[in-house]
N, CA, C and O atoms as a CHARMM CRD file, in Angstrom:
* protein
*
  224
    1    1 UNK  N      0.79800  -1.12400   0.21700 PROA 1      0.00000
    2    1 UNK  CA     0.05700  -0.17500  -0.05500 PROA 1      0.00000
    3    1 UNK  C      0.91400   1.22600   0.16300 PROA 1      0.00000
    4    1 UNK  O      1.94400   1.14200   0.83300 PROA 1      0.00000
    5    2 UNK  N      0.59300   2.28400  -0.28500 PROA 2      0.00000
    6    2 UNK  CA     1.23000   3.40600  -0.79600 PROA 2      0.00000
    7    2 UNK  C      0.89100   4.71000  -0.05500 PROA 2      0.00000
    8    2 UNK  O     -0.18700   4.58900   0.52700 PROA 2      0.00000
    9    3 UNK  N      1.32800   5.64200   0.07600 PROA 3      0.00000
   10    3 UNK  CA     1.34400   6.65500   1.20300 PROA 3      0.00000
   11    3 UNK  C     -0.16000   7.30500   0.52700 PROA 3      0.00000
   12    3 UNK  O     -0.25400   7.59400  -0.66600 PROA 3      0.00000
   13    4 UNK  N     -1.30500   7.47100   1.53300 PROA 4      0.00000
   14    4 UNK  CA    -3.07700   7.81200   0.86300 PROA 4      0.00000
   15    4 UNK  C     -2.43400   9.56600   0.15400 PROA 4      0.00000
   16    4 UNK  O     -1.47400  10.21700   0.56600 PROA 4      0.00000
   17    5 UNK  N     -3.24800   9.85300  -0.82100 PROA 5      0.00000
   18    5 UNK  CA    -3.25500  11.06200  -1.09600 PROA 5      0.00000
   19    5 UNK  C     -3.82800  11.97000  -0.44200 PROA 5      0.00000
   20    5 UNK  O     -3.46900  13.13400  -0.62200 PROA 5      0.00000
   21    6 UNK  N     -4.91400  11.64400   0.52600 PROA 6      0.00000
   22    6 UNK  CA    -5.96200  12.14000   1.34100 PROA 6      0.00000
   23    6 UNK  C     -5.92500  11.87100   2.77300 PROA 6      0.00000
   24    6 UNK  O     -6.42500  10.85300   3.25200 PROA 6      0.00000
   25    7 UNK  N     -5.15700  13.04600   3.67900 PROA 7      0.00000
   26    7 UNK  CA    -5.42200  12.20000   5.03200 PROA 7      0.00000
   27    7 UNK  C     -6.43000  13.43400   5.71100 PROA 7      0.00000
   28    7 UNK  O     -6.97300  14.36700   5.12000 PROA 7      0.00000
   29    8 UNK  N     -6.47300  13.05300   7.28100 PROA 8      0.00000
   30    8 UNK  CA    -6.64500  13.90200   7.92500 PROA 8      0.00000
   31    8 UNK  C     -6.15900  14.70300   8.10600 PROA 8      0.00000
   32    8 UNK  O     -4.97900  14.66400   7.75800 PROA 8      0.00000
   33    9 UNK  N     -6.69200  16.10500   8.81400 PROA 9      0.00000
   34    9 UNK  CA    -6.12300  17.11100   9.00900 PROA 9      0.00000
   35    9 UNK  C     -5.50100  17.13700  10.40300 PROA 9      0.00000
   36    9 UNK  O     -6.14800  16.64600  11.32900 PROA 9      0.00000
   37   10 UNK  N     -4.13100  17.74400  10.65900 PROA 10     0.00000
   38   10 UNK  CA    -3.38000  17.49400  11.73700 PROA 10     0.00000
   39   10 UNK  C     -3.02400  15.78500  11.84900 PROA 10     0.00000
   40   10 UNK  O     -3.00200  15.10400  12.87400 PROA 10     0.00000
   41   11 UNK  N     -2.87100  15.53900  11.03400 PROA 11     0.00000
   42   11 UNK  CA    -2.25800  13.97800  10.88400 PROA 11     0.00000
   43   11 UNK  C     -0.57400  14.54300  10.20700 PROA 11     0.00000
   44   11 UNK  O     -0.71900  14.67500   8.99200 PROA 11     0.00000
   45   12 UNK  N      0.69600  14.84400  10.56900 PROA 12     0.00000
   46   12 UNK  CA     1.83400  15.49300   9.52100 PROA 12     0.00000
   47   12 UNK  C      2.47900  14.26800   9.61400 PROA 12     0.00000
   48   12 UNK  O      3.03300  13.97000   8.55600 PROA 12     0.00000
   49   13 UNK  N      2.65300  13.14000  10.84300 PROA 13     0.00000
   50   13 UNK  CA     3.73900  11.84400  11.24000 PROA 13     0.00000
   51   13 UNK  C      3.55700  11.27600   9.89400 PROA 13     0.00000
   52   13 UNK  O      2.48700  11.13000   9.30200 PROA 13     0.00000
   53   14 UNK  N      4.89000  10.93600   9.43700 PROA 14     0.00000
   54   14 UNK  CA     4.96700   9.94100   8.79300 PROA 14     0.00000
   55   14 UNK  C      4.47800   8.83000   8.53600 PROA 14     0.00000
   56   14 UNK  O      4.67800   8.02500   9.44500 PROA 14     0.00000
   57   15 UNK  N      3.57800   8.19400   7.16000 PROA 15     0.00000
   58   15 UNK  CA     2.64600   7.14400   7.10100 PROA 15     0.00000
   59   15 UNK  C      3.24900   6.20300   7.15800 PROA 15     0.00000
   60   15 UNK  O      4.37000   6.10200   6.66100 PROA 15     0.00000
   61   16 UNK  N      2.58300   5.17700   7.85000 PROA 16     0.00000
   62   16 UNK  CA     3.23500   4.07200   8.43800 PROA 16     0.00000
   63   16 UNK  C      2.11400   3.17300   8.31800 PROA 16     0.00000
   64   16 UNK  O      1.00400   3.40800   8.79700 PROA 16     0.00000
   65   17 UNK  N      2.53100   1.79200   7.45200 PROA 17     0.00000
   66   17 UNK  CA     1.31900   0.91600   7.28400 PROA 17     0.00000
   67   17 UNK  C      1.56500  -0.47500   8.50700 PROA 17     0.00000
   68   17 UNK  O      2.48400  -1.29300   8.56200 PROA 17     0.00000
   69   18 UNK  N      0.40300  -0.32200   9.34800 PROA 18     0.00000
   70   18 UNK  CA     0.81800  -1.99700  10.46400 PROA 18     0.00000
   71   18 UNK  C     -0.74700  -2.06900  10.33600 PROA 18     0.00000
   72   18 UNK  O     -1.70100  -1.36500  10.00600 PROA 18     0.00000
   73   19 UNK  N     -0.39300  -3.59500  10.88600 PROA 19     0.00000
   74   19 UNK  CA    -1.75900  -4.33100  11.05600 PROA 19     0.00000
   75   19 UNK  C     -2.35400  -4.23200  12.16200 PROA 19     0.00000
   76   19 UNK  O     -1.69800  -4.12500  13.19800 PROA 19     0.00000
   77   20 UNK  N     -3.71300  -4.24600  12.16700 PROA 20     0.00000
   78   20 UNK  CA    -4.49300  -3.98500  13.00000 PROA 20     0.00000
   79   20 UNK  C     -4.59000  -4.72900  14.65600 PROA 20     0.00000
   80   20 UNK  O     -5.03800  -4.25500  15.70100 PROA 20     0.00000
   81   21 UNK  N     -3.98300  -6.04000  14.36900 PROA 21     0.00000
   82   21 UNK  CA    -3.47200  -7.21800  15.78500 PROA 21     0.00000
   83   21 UNK  C     -2.35000  -6.63900  16.20700 PROA 21     0.00000
   84   21 UNK  O     -1.99100  -7.05600  17.30800 PROA 21     0.00000
   85   22 UNK  N     -1.35000  -5.45200  15.50500 PROA 22     0.00000
   86   22 UNK  CA    -0.27900  -5.25500  16.15500 PROA 22     0.00000
   87   22 UNK  C     -0.54800  -3.85900  17.19300 PROA 22     0.00000
   88   22 UNK  O      0.31900  -3.38000  17.92500 PROA 22     0.00000
   89   23 UNK  N     -1.87800  -3.38000  17.06300 PROA 23     0.00000
   90   23 UNK  CA    -1.71800  -1.96200  17.80500 PROA 23     0.00000
   91   23 UNK  C     -3.14500  -2.42200  18.77400 PROA 23     0.00000
   92   23 UNK  O     -3.61400  -1.79600  19.72400 PROA 23     0.00000
   93   24 UNK  N     -3.63200  -3.71900  18.18000 PROA 24     0.00000
   94   24 UNK  CA    -4.72900  -3.97000  19.24800 PROA 24     0.00000
   95   24 UNK  C     -4.95700  -5.19200  19.53600 PROA 24     0.00000
   96   24 UNK  O     -4.10600  -5.92100  19.02700 PROA 24     0.00000
   97   25 UNK  N     -6.07600  -5.98100  20.39200 PROA 25     0.00000
   98   25 UNK  CA    -5.99000  -7.09200  21.02000 PROA 25     0.00000
   99   25 UNK  C     -7.24500  -7.45400  20.41900 PROA 25     0.00000
  100   25 UNK  O     -8.32100  -7.36000  21.01000 PROA 25     0.00000
  101   26 UNK  N     -7.09100  -7.90400  19.14200 PROA 26     0.00000
  102   26 UNK  CA    -8.12500  -8.94700  18.75200 PROA 26     0.00000
  103   26 UNK  C     -9.18400  -9.77400  19.50600 PROA 26     0.00000
  104   26 UNK  O     -8.51800 -10.67100  20.02300 PROA 26     0.00000
  105   27 UNK  N    -10.38300  -9.94500  19.82500 PROA 27     0.00000
  106   27 UNK  CA   -11.21300 -10.97700  20.64700 PROA 27     0.00000
  107   27 UNK  C    -12.20900 -11.43800  19.56900 PROA 27     0.00000
  108   27 UNK  O    -12.84400 -10.58000  18.95700 PROA 27     0.00000
  109   28 UNK  N    -12.36700 -12.64900  19.32300 PROA 28     0.00000
  110   28 UNK  CA   -13.15700 -13.53600  18.39400 PROA 28     0.00000
  111   28 UNK  C    -14.72400 -13.24600  18.50700 PROA 28     0.00000
  112   28 UNK  O    -15.39200 -14.28000  18.49200 PROA 28     0.00000
  113   29 UNK  N    -15.30900 -12.29400  18.59500 PROA 29     0.00000
  114   29 UNK  CA   -16.39300 -12.36100  18.34500 PROA 29     0.00000
  115   29 UNK  C    -16.79800 -11.97000  17.09600 PROA 29     0.00000
  116   29 UNK  O    -16.22600 -11.07100  16.47900 PROA 29     0.00000
  117   30 UNK  N    -18.04900 -12.77500  16.54000 PROA 30     0.00000
  118   30 UNK  CA   -18.06500 -12.39900  15.44700 PROA 30     0.00000
  119   30 UNK  C    -19.60400 -11.57800  14.76200 PROA 30     0.00000
  120   30 UNK  O    -20.22200 -12.34800  14.02800 PROA 30     0.00000
  121   31 UNK  N    -20.17800 -10.33900  14.89600 PROA 31     0.00000
  122   31 UNK  CA   -21.05600 -10.10300  14.58000 PROA 31     0.00000
  123   31 UNK  C    -22.13000  -9.83500  16.15400 PROA 31     0.00000
  124   31 UNK  O    -21.92300 -10.45600  17.19700 PROA 31     0.00000
  125   32 UNK  N    -23.28600  -8.75000  15.97100 PROA 32     0.00000
  126   32 UNK  CA   -23.93500  -7.98600  16.93100 PROA 32     0.00000
  127   32 UNK  C    -25.12000  -8.54900  17.14300 PROA 32     0.00000
  128   32 UNK  O    -25.86400  -7.87700  17.85800 PROA 32     0.00000
  129   33 UNK  N    -25.60800  -9.72300  16.69600 PROA 33     0.00000
  130   33 UNK  CA   -27.35000 -10.02100  16.72900 PROA 33     0.00000
  131   33 UNK  C    -27.36800  -9.87300  18.12600 PROA 33     0.00000
  132   33 UNK  O    -26.54000 -10.26000  18.95100 PROA 33     0.00000
  133   34 UNK  N    -28.20800  -9.38500  18.24900 PROA 34     0.00000
  134   34 UNK  CA   -28.71200  -9.72400  19.69800 PROA 34     0.00000
  135   34 UNK  C    -28.77900  -8.46700  20.78700 PROA 34     0.00000
  136   34 UNK  O    -29.45900  -8.20400  21.77900 PROA 34     0.00000
  137   35 UNK  N    -27.39100  -7.66100  19.84700 PROA 35     0.00000
  138   35 UNK  CA   -27.16000  -6.44200  20.73300 PROA 35     0.00000
  139   35 UNK  C    -28.07400  -5.27500  20.37900 PROA 35     0.00000
  140   35 UNK  O    -28.93700  -5.26200  19.50100 PROA 35     0.00000
  141   36 UNK  N    -27.64900  -4.06400  21.41700 PROA 36     0.00000
  142   36 UNK  CA   -28.89800  -2.91200  20.37600 PROA 36     0.00000
  143   36 UNK  C    -27.56100  -1.56400  20.78900 PROA 36     0.00000
  144   36 UNK  O    -26.97900  -1.46900  21.86900 PROA 36     0.00000
  145   37 UNK  N    -27.39600  -0.82300  19.78200 PROA 37     0.00000
  146   37 UNK  CA   -26.17500   0.17700  20.01900 PROA 37     0.00000
  147   37 UNK  C    -25.85700   0.89100  21.09900 PROA 37     0.00000
  148   37 UNK  O    -24.89500   1.65500  21.18600 PROA 37     0.00000
  149   38 UNK  N    -26.90200   0.58100  22.19100 PROA 38     0.00000
  150   38 UNK  CA   -26.69900   1.13600  23.38700 PROA 38     0.00000
  151   38 UNK  C    -25.59600   0.73000  24.42800 PROA 38     0.00000
  152   38 UNK  O    -24.86200   1.43200  25.12200 PROA 38     0.00000
  153   39 UNK  N    -25.79300  -1.45900  24.23900 PROA 39     0.00000
  154   39 UNK  CA   -25.44800  -2.03100  24.30800 PROA 39     0.00000
  155   39 UNK  C    -24.01600  -2.21800  24.40300 PROA 39     0.00000
  156   39 UNK  O    -23.24500  -2.54600  25.30500 PROA 39     0.00000
  157   40 UNK  N    -23.86400  -1.78400  22.71100 PROA 40     0.00000
  158   40 UNK  CA   -21.99900  -1.89900  22.11400 PROA 40     0.00000
  159   40 UNK  C    -21.21100  -0.57600  22.87600 PROA 40     0.00000
  160   40 UNK  O    -20.05600  -0.67900  23.29000 PROA 40     0.00000
  161   41 UNK  N    -21.95300   0.57700  22.98500 PROA 41     0.00000
  162   41 UNK  CA   -21.22200   1.90800  23.36300 PROA 41     0.00000
  163   41 UNK  C    -21.11700   1.60400  24.70400 PROA 41     0.00000
  164   41 UNK  O    -20.07300   2.14200  25.07100 PROA 41     0.00000
  165   42 UNK  N    -21.65000   1.01100  25.67500 PROA 42     0.00000
  166   42 UNK  CA   -21.73000   1.02400  26.89800 PROA 42     0.00000
  167   42 UNK  C    -20.40100  -0.04600  27.38900 PROA 42     0.00000
  168   42 UNK  O    -19.68400  -0.08000  28.38900 PROA 42     0.00000
  169   43 UNK  N    -20.50700  -0.97900  25.97700 PROA 43     0.00000
  170   43 UNK  CA   -18.92500  -1.73800  26.57300 PROA 43     0.00000
  171   43 UNK  C    -17.81800  -1.26000  25.83100 PROA 43     0.00000
  172   43 UNK  O    -16.77400  -1.89200  25.67700 PROA 43     0.00000
  173   44 UNK  N    -18.08900   0.00800  25.31600 PROA 44     0.00000
  174   44 UNK  CA   -16.93800   0.72600  24.69300 PROA 44     0.00000
  175   44 UNK  C    -16.42100   1.45800  25.62900 PROA 44     0.00000
  176   44 UNK  O    -15.21400   1.69300  25.58400 PROA 44     0.00000
  177   45 UNK  N    -17.37200   2.07300  26.87700 PROA 45     0.00000
  178   45 UNK  CA   -17.06500   2.73900  27.55800 PROA 45     0.00000
  179   45 UNK  C    -15.89000   2.42500  28.59300 PROA 45     0.00000
  180   45 UNK  O    -15.26400   3.27600  29.22500 PROA 45     0.00000
  181   46 UNK  N    -15.68700   0.86900  28.65100 PROA 46     0.00000
  182   46 UNK  CA   -14.63100   0.54600  29.34300 PROA 46     0.00000
  183   46 UNK  C    -13.52800   0.57600  29.13900 PROA 46     0.00000
  184   46 UNK  O    -12.86500   0.15600  30.08700 PROA 46     0.00000
  185   47 UNK  N    -12.84200   0.96900  28.09900 PROA 47     0.00000
  186   47 UNK  CA   -11.56100   1.07000  27.20600 PROA 47     0.00000
  187   47 UNK  C    -11.82200   0.25800  26.11000 PROA 47     0.00000
  188   47 UNK  O    -10.86300   0.30100  25.34000 PROA 47     0.00000
  189   48 UNK  N    -12.65800  -0.42000  25.73700 PROA 48     0.00000
  190   48 UNK  CA   -12.54900  -0.87800  24.27500 PROA 48     0.00000
  191   48 UNK  C    -13.36800  -0.66900  23.51400 PROA 48     0.00000
  192   48 UNK  O    -14.56800  -0.53400  23.75100 PROA 48     0.00000
  193   49 UNK  N    -12.68200  -0.60100  22.21500 PROA 49     0.00000
  194   49 UNK  CA   -13.71400  -0.31600  20.79700 PROA 49     0.00000
  195   49 UNK  C    -14.03600  -1.27900  20.01700 PROA 49     0.00000
  196   49 UNK  O    -13.37900  -2.30600  19.85500 PROA 49     0.00000
  197   50 UNK  N    -15.15500  -0.97400  19.44700 PROA 50     0.00000
  198   50 UNK  CA   -15.76900  -1.82400  18.38000 PROA 50     0.00000
  199   50 UNK  C    -15.61300  -1.77700  17.00300 PROA 50     0.00000
  200   50 UNK  O    -16.21000  -0.95500  16.30800 PROA 50     0.00000
  201   51 UNK  N    -15.03500  -2.40100  16.67600 PROA 51     0.00000
  202   51 UNK  CA   -15.85400  -2.24000  14.94000 PROA 51     0.00000
  203   51 UNK  C    -16.14700  -3.57100  14.39300 PROA 51     0.00000
  204   51 UNK  O    -16.09700  -4.69400  14.89600 PROA 51     0.00000
  205   52 UNK  N    -16.44400  -3.16900  13.30600 PROA 52     0.00000
  206   52 UNK  CA   -17.51300  -4.10000  12.44000 PROA 52     0.00000
  207   52 UNK  C    -16.74100  -3.77000  11.06600 PROA 52     0.00000
  208   52 UNK  O    -15.98800  -2.80500  10.93700 PROA 52     0.00000
  209   53 UNK  N    -17.07700  -4.83900   9.91700 PROA 53     0.00000
  210   53 UNK  CA   -15.98000  -4.47700   8.75700 PROA 53     0.00000
  211   53 UNK  C    -16.71900  -3.55100   8.38000 PROA 53     0.00000
  212   53 UNK  O    -15.91300  -2.90800   7.70900 PROA 53     0.00000
  213   54 UNK  N    -17.68400  -2.99600   8.31400 PROA 54     0.00000
  214   54 UNK  CA   -17.80200  -1.92400   7.81200 PROA 54     0.00000
  215   54 UNK  C    -17.11500  -0.66400   8.60700 PROA 54     0.00000
  216   54 UNK  O    -17.19000   0.51200   8.25200 PROA 54     0.00000
  217   55 UNK  N    -16.66200  -0.99700   9.36900 PROA 55     0.00000
  218   55 UNK  CA   -16.02500   0.63000  10.29400 PROA 55     0.00000
  219   55 UNK  C    -14.08700   0.34000   9.34200 PROA 55     0.00000
  220   55 UNK  O    -13.26900   1.25400   9.44400 PROA 55     0.00000
  221   56 UNK  N    -13.84800  -0.48400   8.84000 PROA 56     0.00000
  222   56 UNK  CA   -12.53500  -0.61100   8.62400 PROA 56     0.00000
  223   56 UNK  C    -12.28000  -0.60000   7.46700 PROA 56     0.00000
  224   56 UNK  O    -11.11300  -0.70700   7.09100 PROA 56     0.00000
């Protein structure tokens, strides 16, 4: 992957490509069926970020 043409304002550090597993601990949960958005956000308040395939 090459350097992106567009970057978010304020990011000036050199471009660095990393695998998600290098910067985060991945838990093996697949899907959020049965959870509401409020449930997911509440779990995120404890220091966990929640990603879905559409976020990445």
